[in-house]
C-alpha angles and dihedrals in degrees: 000000000000115000126193133174123241124197123193112199118196137156095270107025145025108212123189136187145174108233131189127216091270094059095256117145107225099179135004144187140173145195135193114263115242086213097179092052113070095186091046091051091049091051092045088058090050090050093051093046095043093050091055093043092055092049092046108033089172090071109115106195147001129238122195126197112193133184090240148087110273125202123247092260091057091234110098135052102228096187135349113186095198100035104050092235121147120176092340114174091216103155097059093040092056094042092052094044096049099029099233133107108265135205121200123202143157114274095237091049092054091047089052090049090052091052090047094050102035110006140063092313097051094112094048132091095206134030143158121212131192117198114210114200132120084323132004130265135169147203132199128201118188124181090350095306131107106246110220101166130230095302100031095253105095125134097046084152095162088070100056107114117257101168121028109231089004131141114332115255130212089242090066098254129106127241100011120173088246089066092057109030108031132097088260089053090050089056093045092051093047094047092051093047092049091053094046098041109021092164090062090046099053096125093042094049091047090056091048094051091252094299114118091196090057094060114126135195093253091053092050091053093048093047093046091052086053091052101258107168099217093045091051090048091053091056089046090056098050089042090054094054091043091053092051091051092048091052089053091049092049090056095042099049106015092214124179091241140012119209133198111206138156131087098300091062086073085081087075118192092007086074104023099050095060089039094053092043093054093042091055093043092051092054096061092163090054094120092057098063140005119273135180120288115235120225142166117251119262105197096074124186094345092065095097094051095041096045094047092048092049094050088051092063092054123094 
């Protein structure tokens, strides 16, 4: 049995796991991310990986998935908006500190790889995944290989333009998908709806203590499940934009399967029903030729650890 270590690095936590070749997590640990301290974050990753390596000396390699842009060589963090890294040679630092070969990859890429290897896309040769969390990421697998692009930073699907001259995005563009289909967009839509139609947001406002500006994503999900009109509308809006984007991706890449992952997919049908409805509506010629099926991800919150660990065992 081949074991590898996966480390999932985000803005709030560094999660690690020892993973076998079937994608099963055999042991895990985690630490808080000192996000404003690049050196501290780097050393936290080493601490997480080293602890697992000592407990499981049979582990042969480390895979790291980081919320960042990674260079074409897979060695350096070029930019990490939530981790204060700039041109950080992370792969070699961790490999030297822990004493194991190390692979470095974007967090959405490793989540997509987990879904391709062990999730809903495990029987496919090609897939495109959008991860819907606070922001939006993406991963593309073509002919069984993770597609990273010429410079290592492909699949930034949250930054394809949905609305010309739309909401400003942190990337510097206007109208990016991230501004219309992410967890942040869900909150923005719900807060605006609660201010405009408080009578339709009674349950949502009750959960938020009567303050529309205090509404959170968890509250929106809870209220929508209870039938709150504004909360349901907010899911409908992000589902619409996500479905439009998925139709564009189906026609751009012609994959076998499209996958929606990330934390917001835990809302289930609240997100997937409007997404699927729009996706099918956008592909009006669907009956004339086969197109990708669209599914929710299956690997859940272990995707980052599992995907990174599996990439680490590949040549």
